[in-house]
C-alpha positions as CSV (number, residue, x, y, z in Angstrom):
1,M,84.9,21.0,-44.0
2,A,82.9,24.2,-44.3
3,I,80.8,22.8,-47.0
4,G,80.3,19.6,-45.2
5,G,79.4,21.4,-42.0
6,R,76.5,23.3,-43.4
7,P,73.9,20.5,-43.2
8,D,74.8,19.9,-39.6
9,K,74.5,23.6,-38.8
10,Q,71.2,23.7,-40.6
11,R,70.0,20.7,-38.7
12,R,71.0,22.2,-35.4
13,M,69.2,25.4,-36.2
14,R,66.1,23.6,-37.4
15,G,66.3,21.5,-34.2
16,R,66.5,24.7,-32.1
17,R,63.5,26.2,-34.0
18,D,61.6,23.0,-33.5
19,A,62.4,22.9,-29.8
20,S,61.4,26.6,-29.5
21,L,58.1,25.9,-31.3
22,D,57.4,22.9,-29.1
23,H,58.1,25.0,-26.1
24,R,55.8,27.7,-27.4
25,I,53.0,25.2,-28.1
26,D,53.4,23.7,-24.6
27,E,53.1,27.2,-23.1
28,I,50.0,28.0,-25.0
29,Q,48.4,24.6,-24.4
30,H,48.9,24.7,-20.7
31,A,48.2,28.3,-20.1
32,H,44.8,28.3,-21.8
33,G,43.6,24.7,-21.6
34,L,43.8,24.0,-25.3
35,D,44.4,20.8,-27.1
36,R,47.6,20.2,-29.0
37,A,46.2,20.9,-32.4
38,Q,44.7,24.2,-31.3
39,A,47.9,25.3,-29.6
40,T,49.9,24.4,-32.7
41,Q,47.7,26.4,-35.0
42,I,48.1,29.5,-32.7
43,A,51.9,29.0,-32.3
44,L,52.2,28.8,-36.1
45,G,50.2,32.0,-36.6
46,R,47.4,30.2,-38.4
47,A,44.8,30.9,-35.7
48,D,44.1,33.8,-33.3
49,L,44.2,33.0,-29.6
50,N,41.3,35.2,-28.8
51,D,39.1,33.7,-31.5
52,V,40.0,30.2,-30.4
53,L,39.2,31.1,-26.7
54,Q,35.9,32.7,-27.8
55,R,34.8,29.6,-29.7
56,M,35.7,27.4,-26.8
57,A,33.7,29.6,-24.4
58,I,30.7,29.5,-26.8
59,N,31.0,25.7,-27.2
60,A,31.1,25.3,-23.4
61,Q,28.0,27.5,-23.0
62,V,26.2,25.6,-25.7
63,D,27.0,22.3,-23.9
64,G,25.8,23.7,-20.6
65,L,22.5,24.9,-22.1
66,I,21.9,21.5,-23.7
67,R,22.5,19.7,-20.4
68,R,20.5,22.1,-18.2
69,Y,17.5,22.9,-20.4
70,D,17.4,19.9,-22.8
71,L,17.7,22.1,-25.9
72,S,18.8,21.1,-29.4
73,R,22.3,22.1,-30.3
74,A,21.1,24.4,-33.0
75,L,18.9,26.3,-30.5
76,A,21.5,26.3,-27.8
77,T,24.0,27.8,-30.3
78,Q,21.6,30.6,-31.2
79,I,21.1,31.5,-27.6
80,A,24.9,31.4,-26.9
81,L,25.5,33.7,-29.9
82,G,22.8,36.1,-28.8
83,Q,20.5,35.2,-31.7
84,A,17.7,33.9,-29.4
85,D,16.6,34.8,-25.9
86,L,16.7,31.9,-23.4
87,E,13.8,33.2,-21.3
88,A,11.6,33.6,-24.4
89,V,12.5,30.1,-25.5
90,L,11.7,28.6,-22.1
91,L,8.5,30.6,-21.8
92,K,7.4,29.3,-25.2
93,R,8.1,25.7,-24.2
94,R,6.3,26.1,-20.9
95,M,3.3,27.5,-22.7
96,S,3.2,24.8,-25.4
97,E,3.4,22.1,-22.7
98,H,0.6,23.7,-20.7
99,L,-1.7,24.2,-23.6
100,A,-1.2,20.7,-24.9
101,E,-2.1,19.4,-21.4
102,N,-5.1,21.6,-20.9
103,R,-6.4,22.2,-24.4
104,S,-9.5,20.0,-24.0
105,R,-10.1,20.7,-20.3
106,S,-13.7,21.6,-19.5
107,I,-15.5,22.1,-16.2
108,L,-18.7,21.1,-18.0
109,D,-17.3,17.8,-19.2
110,A,-15.9,17.1,-15.7
111,A,-19.3,18.0,-14.1
112,A,-21.1,15.7,-16.4
113,A,-18.7,12.9,-15.6
114,D,-18.6,13.2,-11.8
115,Q,-22.2,14.6,-11.4
116,N,-21.0,17.1,-8.7
117,P,-23.2,20.2,-8.4
118,L,-22.2,23.2,-10.4
119,V,-23.2,26.9,-10.5
120,I,-23.4,28.4,-13.9
121,G,-23.8,32.1,-14.9
122,L,-26.0,32.5,-18.0
123,H,-26.9,35.4,-20.2
124,G,-30.0,37.2,-19.0
125,K,-28.1,37.4,-15.6
126,R,-29.4,34.0,-14.6
127,V,-27.5,32.0,-12.1
128,L,-28.4,28.4,-11.8
129,E,-27.2,25.7,-9.4
130,G,-27.6,22.0,-10.3
131,K,-26.0,19.2,-12.3
132,V,-24.8,18.9,-15.9
133,V,-26.7,15.9,-17.2
134,E,-24.9,15.8,-20.5
135,S,-22.2,17.9,-22.2
136,R,-22.1,17.9,-26.0
137,Q,-20.1,19.9,-28.5
138,Y,-22.4,23.0,-28.5
139,E,-24.9,22.4,-25.8
140,I,-25.4,21.0,-22.3
141,D,-28.4,19.5,-20.6
142,F,-28.6,21.2,-17.1
143,K,-30.9,20.2,-14.3
144,P,-31.3,22.9,-11.6
145,H,-32.1,21.6,-8.2
146,G,-35.8,20.7,-7.9
147,E,-36.5,21.5,-11.6
148,D,-36.6,19.8,-14.9
149,A,-33.5,19.6,-17.0
150,E,-33.1,22.3,-19.8
151,T,-30.9,22.4,-22.8
152,V,-28.5,25.3,-22.8
153,H,-26.4,26.4,-25.7
154,K,-22.8,26.9,-24.5
155,L,-22.6,30.5,-25.8
156,Q,-25.2,31.3,-23.1
157,L,-22.6,30.4,-20.5
158,K,-20.4,33.1,-19.0
159,Y,-18.8,31.5,-15.9
160,A,-19.1,28.4,-13.8
161,M,-17.9,27.1,-10.4
162,A,-18.3,24.3,-7.9
163,A,-21.6,24.8,-6.0
164,G,-19.9,25.3,-2.7
165,L,-18.1,28.4,-3.9
166,R,-21.1,30.4,-4.8
167,K,-21.2,32.6,-1.7
168,K,-17.5,33.4,-1.8
169,A,-17.6,34.3,-5.5
170,R,-20.6,36.6,-4.9
171,R,-18.7,38.6,-2.3
172,V,-16.0,39.6,-4.9
173,L,-18.3,40.1,-7.9
174,R,-18.4,43.6,-9.2
175,Y,-20.1,45.1,-12.3
176,D,-19.1,47.4,-15.1
177,R,-21.6,50.2,-15.0
178,D,-22.0,50.7,-18.7
179,L,-22.2,47.0,-19.6
180,S,-24.5,46.3,-16.7
181,A,-26.9,49.0,-18.0
182,E,-26.7,47.8,-21.6
183,P,-25.7,44.1,-21.5
184,R,-24.5,42.5,-24.7
185,E,-26.0,39.4,-26.3
186,P,-23.9,36.3,-27.0
187,I,-21.6,36.8,-29.9
188,W,-22.1,34.0,-32.5
189,K,-19.3,34.7,-34.9
190,P,-15.8,34.0,-33.4
191,Q,-14.2,36.8,-35.4
192,D,-16.5,39.3,-33.7
193,R,-15.7,38.3,-30.2
194,Y,-13.2,39.9,-27.8
195,T,-9.8,38.3,-28.4
196,C,-7.5,37.4,-25.6
197,S,-4.8,35.1,-27.0
198,N,-3.3,32.1,-25.4
199,R,0.1,33.9,-25.3
200,R,-1.4,36.8,-23.5
201,L,-3.3,34.7,-21.0
202,Y,-0.3,32.5,-20.4
203,G,1.9,35.5,-19.8
204,Y,-0.5,36.6,-17.1
205,M,-0.4,33.1,-15.6
206,D,3.3,32.6,-15.8
207,K,4.0,35.9,-14.0
208,A,1.0,35.5,-11.6
209,T,-0.3,38.9,-12.8
210,A,-3.5,40.1,-11.2
211,I,-6.1,40.9,-13.9
212,T,-9.7,42.0,-14.1
213,V,-12.0,40.1,-16.5
214,T,-15.2,41.8,-17.6
215,L,-17.9,39.8,-19.1
216,L,-20.5,40.7,-21.7
217,E,-23.2,41.6,-19.2
218,G,-20.9,43.6,-17.0
219,E,-19.8,41.0,-14.4
220,Q,-16.2,41.7,-13.2
221,F,-13.9,39.4,-11.4
222,K,-10.4,40.3,-10.2
223,G,-7.8,37.5,-9.7
224,K,-5.2,35.3,-11.5
225,V,-5.3,32.8,-14.3
226,T,-4.7,29.3,-13.1
227,W,-5.0,27.2,-16.3
228,I,-5.9,27.8,-19.9
229,G,-8.1,25.6,-22.2
230,R,-9.3,26.1,-25.7
231,F,-12.7,27.5,-24.7
232,E,-12.3,28.1,-20.9
233,F,-9.7,29.2,-18.4
234,G,-9.4,28.8,-14.7
235,F,-9.5,32.0,-12.6
236,E,-8.7,32.3,-8.9
237,V,-10.2,35.3,-7.1
238,K,-8.9,36.7,-3.8
239,T,-11.0,34.4,-1.6
240,A,-9.0,31.4,-3.0
241,T,-12.1,30.6,-5.1
242,E,-11.5,29.2,-8.5
243,L,-14.1,30.1,-11.2
244,V,-14.0,29.0,-14.8
245,I,-14.5,31.8,-17.3
246,F,-15.8,31.0,-20.8
247,R,-13.6,32.8,-23.3
248,H,-16.5,33.6,-25.7
249,A,-18.2,35.7,-22.9
250,L,-15.2,38.1,-22.4
251,A,-15.8,41.8,-23.0
252,D,-12.4,43.0,-21.7
253,V,-9.3,41.9,-19.9
254,T,-7.1,44.4,-18.1
255,E,-4.2,44.2,-15.7
256,G,-4.9,45.1,-12.1
């Protein structure tokens, strides 16, 4: 009977062990919100509870980032793991969208199309008011009020604005003493011009940072960037007046 009883005893012991394991699995599963497979691996010592919980937290964060910001899973995972910065990613996306939308934006093309009067600041400290008859790749035909049209190379342009804003802009115009005394000529080679990158300009715009732009003949305007194109950018001065600055005419850009 002793020999015959061993299998029964072993089965009872195995049953108790199985019941104990099932109980442990249930406890782990319900205490931590795990699925059965995860709880089983932990109960059997094949997985660490903290590791499983950490992976779950990361996965939940990844799913939340995907839903909220429409990110790829790979990028959301990098952010959740601390391998990428969310703010930097979102800033880069906003900048890319803005530049794609405004890359070809031009006050000259718009003025040629709608024939609204425009004020343009030219080298030689000339300021003309009139209409853009035609805007081409490198030149415009500009007709000042009461005068014949003249062809102007775009490198001669420093700034432009709607005609009705001229008096407001004049009130906030300042001059750099050194450049005003020794004005610079248009710079023909792009590599020789003052460089203010899209990233830098967009950073100013995104944070609404007040900056001072100085042009090649010393004109200075203080205000905020409103949009960025390939060759021009919008600039609002404190009188709520928007100018357009031609990037090739920049001599300096500083904060404040």
